[in-house]
C-alpha positions in Angstrom: 3.2 -9.0 -16.4 2.7 -11.6 -13.6 5.7 -13.6 -12.7 4.0 -15.7 -10.0 4.0 -19.3 -11.2 1.2 -20.5 -8.9 -2.3 -19.1 -9.6 -3.8 -17.4 -6.5 -7.3 -16.9 -7.7 -8.7 -19.8 -5.7 -7.4 -18.5 -2.3 -10.4 -17.8 0.0 -9.4 -14.2 0.9 -8.6 -13.1 -2.7 -11.4 -12.1 -5.0 -11.2 -12.1 -8.7 -10.9 -8.3 -8.6 -8.0 -8.5 -6.2 -6.3 -11.3 -8.1 -6.6 -9.4 -11.4 -5.1 -6.3 -9.8 -2.3 -8.3 -8.2 -1.5 -9.9 -11.6 -1.5 -6.4 -13.2 0.9 -5.1 -10.5 3.5 -7.9 -10.7 6.4 -8.2 -13.1 7.8 -4.7 -12.9 10.5 -5.4 -10.3 11.1 -8.3 -7.9 10.8 -6.0 -4.9 7.4 -4.8 -6.0 6.4 -8.4 -6.7 7.2 -9.3 -3.1 5.2 -6.3 -1.9 2.1 -7.4 -3.9 2.6 -11.0 -2.7 2.6 -9.7 0.9 -0.9 -8.3 0.4 -1.9 -11.7 -0.8 -0.4 -13.2 2.3 -2.4 -10.9 4.5 -5.6 -11.7 2.6 -5.1 -15.5 3.0 -3.6 -15.5 6.6 -5.5 -17.4 9.3 -6.2 -14.5 11.6 -8.0 -14.4 14.9 -10.4 -11.6 15.6 -7.8 -9.7 17.5 -5.2 -10.2 14.7 -7.8 -9.1 12.2 -8.5 -5.9 14.2 -4.7 -5.3 14.4 -4.3 -5.9 10.6 -7.0 -3.3 9.9 -5.3 -0.9 12.3 -1.9 -1.4 10.8 -3.1 -1.2 7.2 -4.9 2.0 7.7 -6.3 2.8 11.1 -3.4 3.9 13.3 -3.4 7.7 13.6 0.4 7.9 14.2 1.2 6.0 11.0 0.1 2.9 9.2 0.8 1.1 5.9 -1.1 3.8 4.0 1.2 6.4 5.6 4.2 4.3 4.7 3.0 4.0 1.1 2.6 7.7 0.8 6.0 8.4 2.3 7.6 5.8 0.1 6.1 7.2 -3.0 7.2 10.7 -2.0 10.8 9.5 -1.4 11.0 7.5 -4.7 9.6 10.3 -6.7 12.0 12.8 -5.1 14.9 13.6 -7.5 17.0 14.7 -4.5 16.6 11.2 -3.0 16.5 9.1 -6.1 19.6 9.3 -8.2 17.8 7.8 -11.2 15.9 11.1 -11.5 18.9 13.4 -10.9 19.3 14.3 -14.6 15.7 15.4 -15.2 15.1 19.0 -16.2 14.7 21.3 -13.2 11.0 22.0 -13.9 10.2 18.2 -13.9 12.1 17.7 -10.7 10.1 20.5 -9.0 6.9 18.9 -10.3 7.9 15.5 -8.9 8.7 17.0 -5.5 5.3 18.7 -5.4 3.4 15.7 -6.6 5.1 13.4 -4.2 4.3 15.7 -1.3 0.7 16.0 -2.4 0.3 12.2 -2.7 1.8 11.6 0.7 -0.5 14.3 2.2 -3.6 12.9 0.5 -3.0 9.3 1.5 -2.7 10.2 5.2 -6.1 11.9 5.1 -7.6 11.6 8.6 -11.0 10.7 7.2 -9.5 7.5 5.7 -7.8 6.7 9.0 -11.0 7.3 10.9 -12.9 4.9 8.6 -10.3 2.1 9.3 -10.4 2.9 13.0 -14.2 2.6 13.0 -13.8 -0.8 11.4 -11.5 -1.8 14.3 -14.1 -0.6 16.7 -16.8 -2.6 15.0 -14.7 -5.7 15.3 -14.2 -5.0 19.0 -17.8 -4.2 19.5 -17.3 -0.7 20.6 
């Protein structure tokens, strides 16, 4: 479903695995296409060591919230029939299931073990 006209497979920071996944994740909605493209931008950005460490922290290592946290909260909000009018007419049992699953996803993605691993990657970059 890729709507990107320029192939990105030869970018130095993007592996074939990442490129294939990016291709699979595009074409659903223009906003989501921009989100996927932003990951490509991060992968191909000319970053210093400090900027790399900051990128790792922002993506997953900051304990008070990071991109992974934002993803979890976004999914929870989009899947919430009380917040997303497109889901308002679903049967009550499906609405309740969506509320629960959204909350479970948000909780799982903010697992402290995952954040700790990204934090350790930052420390390794810094030499700590």
